[in-house]
N, C-alpha and C positions, 0 to 999 in steps of 0.2 A: 504494500500499500504505499501511497505517496507520503513521504516523510513529513512533509508540512500538514498533510490532512490529519497524520496521526496525532499530531499535537493539539488538534481541535477539541474542545470539550463538547460532549453531547452531540455528536453527529449522527444523524438517523438516516438509514438507507432509504432512499426514495424510489429506487427501481431494483427489485431483485433480478437475479440472473435468470429466473425462469417464471414468468408471470402467466400461469395457465388459465383457462376460462373457467366459468363457473362449473361446468359439468365435468372437468378432468379430476382424476384422482390422484394425489401425491403418493410417491413411495415412502410410506411411514418408516417401513423398516430400515431404510437406508439414513434415516435421521438420528442424529446424536445432539445433546446439548451443545457440544463443541462447534456444530455446524451453525448455530445462531451467527449471522453476520457480525464480525468483531467490531464493526461500528456501532452496533448496538450495546454489545458488552462495554464498548469504551466510554458510553454515556456516563455511567456510574452515578452515584448520588447527587455528587456536585450541589451540595445545599439542601439536598433532600433528606429530612430526618428520617423518613421512611420510604424505602425504595423498592420496587419489584419489577422484574423483567421476566417475561414468560413468552414462550413461542409454542403454537400447537399446530398440527395439520387441519385445513378446513378450506373447503371451496376450491380444491384442487391446487392450493399453494400453501405457504407457511403464513399463518396469522401471527403477529407479534405485537406485544403490549409493553410499554413502559409507563409505570405508575409511580407518582411522586406525592408523598403527603407531608405536610409539616409537624404532625404529631403521630401518636401511637393509632394504628388502625389496621384492621384485618385485610391487608391488600389482597391476599390470596382469594378471599370471598369475592372481592370487586372483580378479579381477573376471571374467576369461575362464572360469574353473571355476564362479563362481556363476550367470553368464549361461547357460552350458550347461546347467547343472542346471535353471534355469527352462524352457529350450526342452525338455529331456528330459521334463519333466513335462506341458508343453503338448502334446506329441507324444502323450502317453498319454490325455489328458482332454479334448482339443479336439473338439466336434462338428462342427467346420468342416473337420475332417481325416479323410477317408474311411478312412485308415489307423489312426486312433486306436483304442484299445480301447473307450473309451465309444461311439463310432460302431459297433463291432462288436456292443456289447451292445443298442443300440438297433435294429439290423438284425434281430437275432434275437428280438425282443420277441414273445412268445407262442409261440415255436418250440423253442428249446433253450437251455441255459446255455452261457455262453462263459468259457473259462479266461482269466484276466487275470493281470497281474502283481502282486507284493506290494504296490507303491505304489497302484496302481488299487483293489485289494481293500481296503487300509487306508482311503483317503479315502471309498470307498462305506460302509464300517463306521462312520466317524465321521458321514457324513451321516445315517445311520440313526439314530444315537444322538442326534444334534441334533434330528432329527425326532421322536423319541419324548420327549425332554425338553421340547420346545415344543408338544406336542399337535398336531403338523402344521403349526404356522406356519411351520417351515422344511420344505421339502419340494421335493427335486431332480426330482420328476416334474411340476413346474409347467410344464416344457418340452412337456407333452402339450397345452397350451392353443393353441399355435401360432396365436394371433389377433391379438396385440399386436405391433406392429413399431416398435421404437424405435432399432434399429441400421441400417435398410435406408432407402434413399432412395424411400420411398413415400409417397403422400398420407396424411395423418393420418386415421386411421378408428377410430371406437369400435365395437366388435362389438355385436351385438344381444344381448338377453338370452337368447334361445333359442340363439343360436350359443354363448354363454358356458357355458349349462347343459349343452348336449351335449359340449362339450369337458371340462368341469369333471368329468364322469363318469369320465374316464381319469386324472384325478389321484389319486394315493394312493401314498405311500411305502412301504406296506406290500407293494406289488407288486414290490418289489426285493428279490429273494431271493438271500441269500449263503450258500455252501456252504464253511465255512472248510476243512474236511478236502480237498475236491476244488479249493479256491480258484477258485470260478467265481461269475459274476454272472449273474442271469436275472430279466428282467422277465417275469412270468406272465401278462401280458395284452397281446394285440396292440393297438397304437395307442397304448400308454403309452409315454412318452419320457423320458429323464433328460438333465439338463444341469447341470454342476458349476460354473455361473457364480457361485453363491452361496457356494462354499467352495474352489473350485480354486485361486484366486489366493493365498488364506492358507496352503493347503497347499503350494504351490510356495515361497512366502516361506520357510516353515519348512525345507523341503528345501534351499533355497540357504543357509541360516543354518547348518546342519548341515554343509554342504560348507565353509563358511568356517572354522568351528570346527574341523573336522578337519585343516585347513591350518594351524592354529595362530593363527589371527586372532581377537582378543577384541573390539576396538572398531570397530562398524561398524553401517551402517543398511541393511537391504534393503528395498525398497518396490516394490509392484506394484499400480498404481491406486490404490485407498483403503485397501489393507492394508499395513502395514509392521511391522517388527520392529527394536527398538533394542538393540542389544548393547553393554555396557561403557558407556565414556564417549569423550568427545573432549578429549583432554587431562586437566585436573582437574575438568571439568564435565560433568554428565550432558547427553545429547541433549535439545533441547526441541521439542516437537511442537505444531503448530497445529491448531485446531479451525476447519473451514471454516465461514464464516457462510452459511447457505443461500440468503439473498437477497441477497448482495452480488455483483453481476455481474462485478466485478473479481477475485473469487476470494480475498478477504481472510479474515482470521481475526477470531473474536470472543473467543477464549480460547487460552491456551498452558499447557503444562505440561511438566515434565522427565519423561522415561521412560528407564528403565534396565533392561535384561533383561526386556523385556516387549513385547507386541504391542499395537498401536493399530489399529482399524478403523473407518471411517465409512461409512454409507450414507445417500444423501439423495435427495430427490425432484427435485433440480437436475441430476442426473447425466446422466440419458437420459429425455427427456420430450417431449411436445408440448402445446400449448395449443389447445383447440377450444371455441368457444362460450363462452369466458371460464373454461373450467375446465382446470386442469392433469392431465394423465394421464401418469404416470410408470412406471418399469419395476418397482417393487417391489410385486409382485402378492400380494394376500391370497388364499391357497389356499382359504379358506372361501367366499370370493364370486367369484373369478375376475377380480376388478377391482382396480385400483391402490389400495393402503392409504390410509387417510383420515387417520389420527391424529396423523402426524408430519411434520415437514419435513426432519429428520436424526436419526439416532441414531449415537453413537460408543461404542465399547466398548474398554476397556483390560483386557487378559487375560494369560495366561501364555505363550500362542503366538499365532501368527497365524491358524491354523486355527480355534482356539476363538473368537477375537475376530470373525472373519468370520462364523462360524456362529451367533453370538449376535446380531449386529448387525440382521439382517433381522427375526426375531421381536420384538426389542426396538422397531423402528420400528413394526411392525404393531400391537403392543400399546398404543403410545403413551406418554406421559412417565411417569405414575406407575406404571402396571401394569408397563411395560417396564423402568423402573429397578428396581422391585422384584424382578421375575423375575431380571434380571441378577445382582443382589446376592446373591439366594438361591442362584445358581450359583457364587458366589465370584469374580465379576468386578465391574468399575465401569463405570458408564455416564454419558453425558451425552446428553441427548435434548431436542431443541427440538420442540415440539408443533407442530400445525397452526395453532393460534392464536398462536404464537411464543412460547409459554411454555417457559421452560429449566428442567428438572428434572435434578439430579446425585444420584448415590449419596453417602451420607455418607463413605466411604472416600477421596472426593477432596477433602475439606475441608482446606485448607492447602497443597494442591499444585497445584489447578487455578486458574489467574489468568484472571480475566474482565477482557478489555481493554474491552469495551463490551457492551451487550445485543445479541443478534442483531437484525440489521436487520428492520424490520417488512415493508418491501417493498411495492411497489404491484402489484395484481393477484394471480392465483393463485400 
């Protein structure tokens, strides 16, 4: 790890090395406490009279908590409550769970509406809002493609243009019909499917944040994959978050910044990908083409909550540095985007806050 970064107190990992979608399952057997990112371990108490750090598998990734209290408190009970909330949301949204409400909605596509819980209805509403605001660059019906395999142990394959064309006809967020009065969700076209991998983890983080605040905790970090929320401070200092260097194989950062009472989300082409014929194919699909987006290496968004931050990162990534940053800024958030040519573009609101440790690594190959 960069020696300068190692000296910084309370650095929180903003983008993990593998941010899987809601439906994927992590290899729990391969995990040990030593595999918690050392930047989390490095946070330490730093003025917290009572401090707890914990990480557990959930939502196809590792959810991580840092809890800080000024006096005696049973922080393990707080952590248990937060992790239980993350698991509850996963049970509602996971497409890998046949009993989830999203799986039920997919099964009834083209047949009939499905009554869903308030939380599932809320996240679907938010997904439609992000779709409209991004002119469809954010689209939870991308799952209809079912052609790209980044989470399974399959031989890397690039689908043909004809295959993509046929499947792309099934993609369209307007086919997700919500009835607020009846609290139902309906996919009005058979063959269209939804997956909340682009917003579900952020939504779950926000729900866990609400649980911790209800329990009276003010200073903490909740992180799931590349999505996190920093509440309050640790001691007298704000939490500090690192921005992953897209071409640093060791997972280091090229920038850091303090984050307080805000969310931070990163999406990158290094998270889930394969290289074939000298070209990188990654999981961030452009709904307009059906192929991986090509304008960026990573996009990071700072926003008021984790749902919004995650919902803005994918369109920003697809749009690319200048257009993506301008779009995010227009919506009242901040962005850090590394282009496909390794060009770094940030929104003006980050001036004086974002500390660039070094330029993003150029990297060899795709």
